[in-house]
Structures are given as structure tokens and as C-alpha cells.
C-alpha positions as CSV (number, residue, x, y, z in Angstrom):
1,X,69.2,103.9,131.1
2,X,71.1,106.7,129.1
3,X,69.5,109.2,131.3
4,X,71.2,107.7,134.2
5,X,74.6,108.6,133.0
6,X,76.0,111.9,133.8
7,X,76.8,114.6,131.3
8,X,80.4,114.3,132.0
9,X,80.5,110.5,131.1
10,X,78.7,111.2,127.9
11,X,81.0,114.0,127.0
12,X,84.0,112.0,127.8
13,X,83.0,109.2,125.5
14,X,82.2,111.3,122.8
15,X,85.4,113.4,122.9
16,X,87.3,110.2,122.9
17,X,85.8,109.3,119.6
18,X,86.0,112.8,118.3
19,X,89.6,113.4,119.4
20,X,90.8,110.4,117.3
21,X,91.2,111.3,113.7
22,X,92.2,107.8,112.5
23,X,88.7,106.5,114.2
24,X,86.9,109.3,112.7
25,X,88.3,108.2,109.3
26,X,87.1,104.7,110.2
27,X,83.8,105.4,110.8
28,X,83.5,107.6,107.8
29,X,84.8,105.2,105.2
30,X,83.5,101.6,106.1
31,X,80.8,99.3,106.5
32,X,79.4,98.3,110.1
33,X,81.8,95.4,110.5
34,X,84.8,97.2,109.2
35,X,83.8,100.5,111.0
36,X,83.6,98.6,114.3
37,X,86.8,96.9,113.7
38,X,88.6,100.2,112.9
39,X,86.9,102.2,115.8
40,X,87.7,99.5,118.2
41,X,91.3,99.4,117.3
42,X,91.9,103.4,117.8
43,X,89.5,104.4,120.5
44,X,88.5,101.4,122.7
45,X,91.4,101.8,125.1
46,X,90.5,105.5,125.6
47,X,86.5,104.7,126.2
48,X,87.4,101.8,128.3
49,X,89.5,103.5,130.7
50,X,86.4,105.3,132.3
51,X,85.4,102.8,135.3
52,X,81.9,104.2,134.9
53,X,82.0,103.7,131.2
54,X,83.4,100.3,131.2
55,X,80.8,99.2,133.8
56,X,78.0,100.8,131.9
57,X,79.1,98.9,128.6
58,X,79.4,95.4,130.4
59,X,76.1,95.9,132.0
60,X,74.5,97.0,129.0
61,X,75.6,94.4,126.7
62,X,74.5,91.8,129.5
63,X,71.2,93.1,129.9
64,X,70.3,94.0,126.3
65,X,72.7,92.0,123.9
66,X,72.6,88.1,123.2
67,X,73.1,86.6,120.2
68,X,70.1,84.4,118.8
69,X,69.6,82.3,115.9
70,X,70.2,84.3,112.8
71,X,68.2,83.8,109.4
72,X,70.1,83.1,106.4
73,X,68.2,86.1,104.9
74,X,68.8,88.4,107.9
75,X,69.7,91.5,105.6
76,X,66.0,91.4,104.2
77,X,65.0,93.0,107.2
78,X,67.9,95.0,108.7
79,X,68.2,98.1,106.8
80,X,65.7,100.7,108.1
81,X,64.8,102.9,111.1
82,X,67.9,103.8,113.1
83,X,70.5,101.3,111.5
84,X,70.0,103.4,108.5
85,X,70.0,106.6,110.3
86,X,73.3,105.6,112.2
87,X,75.1,104.7,108.9
88,X,73.9,108.0,107.5
89,X,75.7,109.7,110.3
90,X,79.0,108.1,109.7
91,X,79.3,109.2,106.4
92,X,80.3,113.0,105.6
93,X,80.6,114.3,102.2
94,X,84.2,114.3,102.0
95,X,84.5,110.5,102.7
96,X,82.2,109.9,100.0
97,X,83.9,112.0,97.5
98,X,87.3,110.4,98.2
99,X,85.7,107.0,97.7
100,X,84.2,108.1,94.4
101,X,87.6,109.3,93.3
102,X,89.2,105.9,94.1
103,X,86.2,103.9,92.5
104,X,86.4,106.0,89.2
105,X,90.2,105.7,89.0
106,X,90.2,102.2,89.3
107,X,87.4,101.1,87.0
108,X,89.1,103.4,84.4
109,X,85.9,104.2,82.5
110,X,85.4,107.1,80.3
111,X,82.9,109.6,81.1
112,X,79.4,108.2,80.1
113,X,80.1,104.8,80.9
114,X,77.5,102.9,82.5
115,X,78.2,101.8,86.2
116,X,76.5,99.6,88.6
117,X,76.5,100.3,92.5
118,X,75.7,97.0,94.2
119,X,74.5,97.1,96.9
120,X,74.2,101.0,96.8
121,X,72.9,101.7,100.4
122,X,71.6,105.4,100.5
123,X,73.2,105.9,97.1
124,X,75.8,108.2,98.0
125,X,78.2,106.9,95.7
126,X,75.9,106.6,92.8
127,X,75.1,110.3,93.3
128,X,78.8,111.6,93.4
129,X,79.7,109.3,90.4
130,X,76.6,110.7,88.3
131,X,77.9,114.2,89.0
132,X,81.2,113.2,87.5
133,X,79.2,112.2,84.3
134,X,78.9,108.5,84.7
135,X,75.4,107.0,84.1
136,X,74.8,105.1,87.2
137,X,72.5,102.4,88.3
138,X,72.0,101.8,92.2
139,X,70.6,98.6,93.4
140,X,69.6,97.8,97.1
141,X,67.4,95.8,99.0
142,X,66.4,98.5,101.3
143,X,63.2,100.1,100.2
144,X,63.6,103.0,102.6
145,X,67.0,104.0,101.2
146,X,65.6,103.4,97.6
147,X,63.0,105.6,97.9
148,X,64.7,108.4,99.6
149,X,67.3,108.0,96.7
150,X,64.8,108.3,94.0
151,X,63.6,111.6,95.4
152,X,67.2,113.2,95.9
153,X,68.6,111.8,92.2
154,X,65.9,111.1,89.9
155,X,68.5,111.0,87.0
156,X,69.9,107.8,88.5
157,X,68.4,104.4,87.9
158,X,67.3,102.8,91.1
159,X,66.5,99.4,91.6
160,X,65.1,97.9,94.8
161,X,65.6,94.2,95.0
162,X,68.0,91.5,96.4
163,X,71.3,91.5,95.1
164,X,70.7,88.0,94.5
165,X,68.3,88.8,91.9
166,X,70.8,90.5,89.6
167,X,69.6,89.5,85.9
168,X,71.7,92.0,83.7
169,X,73.7,90.7,80.9
170,X,76.7,92.7,79.4
171,X,75.1,96.0,80.5
172,X,77.9,97.6,82.6
173,X,80.9,99.1,81.9
174,X,82.1,99.0,85.6
175,X,80.9,97.5,88.9
176,X,81.5,98.4,92.6
177,X,80.6,96.9,95.9
178,X,81.3,99.0,98.9
179,X,80.4,98.6,102.6
180,X,80.6,94.8,103.9
181,X,77.7,93.4,101.9
182,X,80.0,90.9,100.4
183,X,80.0,88.3,103.5
184,X,76.3,89.0,104.3
185,X,74.9,86.0,102.1
186,X,75.5,82.3,102.4
187,X,78.5,81.0,100.5
188,X,76.8,79.3,98.0
189,X,74.8,82.7,97.2
190,X,77.9,84.6,97.3
191,X,79.4,82.4,94.6
192,X,76.2,82.9,92.5
193,X,76.4,86.9,93.0
194,X,79.9,87.0,91.5
195,X,78.8,84.9,88.5
196,X,76.0,87.4,88.1
197,X,78.4,90.4,88.6
198,X,80.7,88.7,85.7
199,X,77.5,88.3,83.3
200,X,76.5,91.8,84.0
201,X,79.9,93.3,82.8
202,X,80.8,94.1,79.3
203,X,84.2,92.3,78.1
204,X,87.2,93.8,80.3
205,X,84.9,95.6,82.4
206,X,86.2,96.1,85.9
207,X,85.0,95.3,89.3
208,X,86.1,97.2,92.6
209,X,85.1,95.1,95.9
210,X,85.6,96.8,99.2
211,X,85.3,94.1,102.0
212,X,86.0,93.2,105.6
213,X,88.4,90.4,105.0
214,X,89.7,88.0,107.8
215,X,92.8,89.7,108.0
216,X,91.0,93.2,108.7
217,X,88.5,91.8,111.4
218,X,89.9,88.8,113.3
219,X,93.0,90.4,114.8
220,X,90.3,93.0,116.2
221,X,87.6,90.8,117.1
222,X,86.0,91.1,120.4
223,X,82.7,89.7,121.9
224,X,81.0,92.9,123.2
225,X,81.5,96.5,122.0
226,X,79.5,99.8,122.4
227,X,80.1,103.2,121.1
228,X,78.3,106.6,120.9
229,X,77.6,108.1,117.4
230,X,76.2,111.5,117.6
231,X,73.1,111.3,119.7
232,X,72.7,107.7,119.2
233,X,74.3,104.5,121.1
234,X,75.3,101.5,119.2
235,X,76.3,98.3,120.9
236,X,77.0,94.7,119.4
237,X,77.6,91.3,120.8
238,X,79.6,89.0,118.6
239,X,80.0,85.0,118.4
240,X,82.6,83.9,116.1
241,X,82.0,80.3,114.4
242,X,85.3,78.8,113.5
243,X,83.3,75.9,112.0
244,X,81.6,78.2,109.7
245,X,84.1,81.2,109.3
246,X,81.4,83.7,110.3
247,X,80.6,86.2,112.9
248,X,77.1,86.4,114.2
249,X,76.0,90.0,116.0
250,X,73.3,91.4,117.8
251,X,73.0,94.9,117.0
252,X,71.5,97.4,119.4
253,X,70.7,101.2,118.6
254,X,69.4,103.7,121.2
255,X,68.3,107.1,120.9
256,X,66.2,109.2,123.3
257,X,65.3,106.0,125.4
258,X,64.2,104.1,122.3
259,X,65.8,100.9,121.3
260,X,66.1,98.7,118.1
261,X,67.5,95.6,117.8
262,X,68.7,93.6,114.7
263,X,70.4,90.2,114.2
264,X,73.5,90.0,111.6
265,X,76.0,87.4,110.1
266,X,79.3,88.1,108.4
267,X,81.1,85.2,106.6
268,X,84.6,86.0,107.0
269,X,87.1,85.5,103.7
270,X,90.6,85.7,103.5
271,X,92.3,88.1,100.6
272,X,93.3,84.8,99.0
273,X,90.0,83.3,99.2
274,X,88.2,86.4,97.6
275,X,90.8,86.3,94.8
276,X,90.0,82.5,94.1
277,X,86.3,83.1,94.2
278,X,86.5,86.1,91.8
279,X,88.8,83.9,89.6
280,X,86.3,81.0,89.5
281,X,83.8,83.8,88.4
282,X,85.7,84.8,85.2
283,X,87.8,87.6,86.9
284,X,91.7,88.3,87.0
285,X,92.9,90.3,89.7
286,X,94.7,93.6,88.8
287,X,95.2,94.9,92.2
288,X,94.6,94.8,96.2
289,X,94.9,97.5,98.6
290,X,94.6,98.2,102.3
291,X,93.3,101.7,102.0
292,X,91.9,103.9,99.4
293,X,95.5,105.5,99.3
294,X,96.4,102.3,98.1
295,X,98.7,101.1,101.0
296,X,99.8,97.5,100.3
297,X,97.1,95.0,102.0
298,X,98.6,93.2,105.0
299,X,97.7,91.6,108.4
300,X,95.9,94.3,110.4
301,X,95.2,96.8,107.4
302,X,92.2,98.8,107.7
303,X,90.4,97.4,104.9
304,X,90.7,95.2,101.7
305,X,90.1,96.6,98.2
306,X,90.2,94.1,95.2
307,X,90.3,95.4,91.7
308,X,89.5,92.7,89.1
309,X,88.6,92.5,85.6
310,X,86.2,90.5,83.6
311,X,88.1,88.1,81.4
């Protein structure tokens, strides 16, 4: 399949992505859902103008990608292999440094404070914040990621577990949750997770949440998309359930003729819904932003950042 595409076609699509700075910034900053929304926004028109490329993407989506029934715990078996490798390719060191600076400033903690990154993914924020003098705990369900992180940064506390199992009580001075894991769980579990975060924080501890809010995702929603990231092809087929306010997706990863597929589900919350859920969990909202440059959040923003403090 990939071998049947000409080198010119491959080069033109790669160049379309690489030449668009905003799209590159999208790939380097955000989780799967947010990244795809941004990448689509900036480069889909360029990539789709290739007749051959458009025909290939449509045929590819029809042949390989059909949404199926998604388990409520789909994320338990998602984060390994090509999915993790793709995410690693999307995150250069400069993006991690910028996000870590934002997290540290918004949490407002002194050097030596104990911070929790949940879920921490490959641990990139933990490592960067640990270098800045914070005592870090990284918590993630991906055994592949946690085992690798332990080897890279033995000075960080690494916990491999489901984020629904957070049991800490008044242990952390600050917490961050980046990517788009906030919408992975069923609503009831998300409510419980926020309550657990509140218990885990010390009084007046802050929480910084990055999420793909409805105002970010829905204006850019498309049923089928595909992209090239380095030597990998990444495709998705989406179905939006208005009744449940969620997107069910089949992700497909291809490299060197090998293909891996994963189902996924993302519950979509408006910015106001996120704030109400945080308030119900014992937080007060300090600020919301549409970028790490602290642009005001609005319809069509690139991402939602919510900063809250435990009451």
C-alpha cells in the first residue's frame, strides 16, 4: 500500500506538514485529539489538494478504518507500540520545556515542592520539572512508558496504575494533567478522578488541566483524516455521538508495511462544564487560557488550559 505511492506524493505531503509552522506547533504540544484537530485546521487543505493523496486517503480509510464498539476501558490496552512511538515523535524537547515552564508558573510552587503528573505518558514533563528542582511523581497506565521512564530518570517516583486508582491524601503541592486524558473515562469515573485529585492535593494546592474542550474539537470535527508523521502514517475514522457527547475513533498506525489499530473514545466537555466539575470536586477556578502564551480561551481556540486551586 505505502509502497505503491510515488516518492513525489510522499514528499509533497510531508512538506505540506513540515512547511506549516502552526501545524508543527500543534503536533508538538497536544494530545492525540487536540493534535489532530490542530493539524487538520492548518494543513488539511494543502494535503487534500493532491488528487492522488485525497484518493489514497479516502480509499485507505474505507478499506482499513471502520469504527467498532469501543470498550469503556479502551485506554487500558492502547498505549504501547506504534501509538507510543508516534506520540514520542510529535514532542520535541523545546515543546516540553515550554510546557514545563507554563506548568511551574501556574502551579506557583517553590523549588522542592512535591508535584504529581497524572497521567504522565512517557514522563517528559516529570523529567523537565525534576531538573528544575521539584520532587516529581509520574503516574500512568502504560507499563511500556513507565518502565522506560524508570531507566531514564530513577530519581523520579514512577507509578504504573490506572488513574482511577489514585489513593493519595494531602501529599502533593501541585498537580498537572496534560494531553487529553481528561475525556478518556466514563463521566462517572471522571467525576471520581477529580475528587481523588482534590484529596491528593494539600490545601490551596493548584491543578493545571490541559483538555480538548468542545470549543476546540467540534468546530474542526471530520469523520476521516490521515497524516504522515516522520516515517509513519496515522489515520483516524471518527463517529460523534450527540446523545453521549463523545467521539469514538478507530486509530490506525502504519510503518514499513506493518499496521496496528486501536479503538478510542473521547468524551467532549465545554469549558463551562469543566469548570462546574472542578467546582463540584472542591476547586475554585483561577484562570482559563487558549494557549500556553495565555491567550484568552474562545470558540476555535487551539486548546483549553484550566488552572484551579483546592479550596
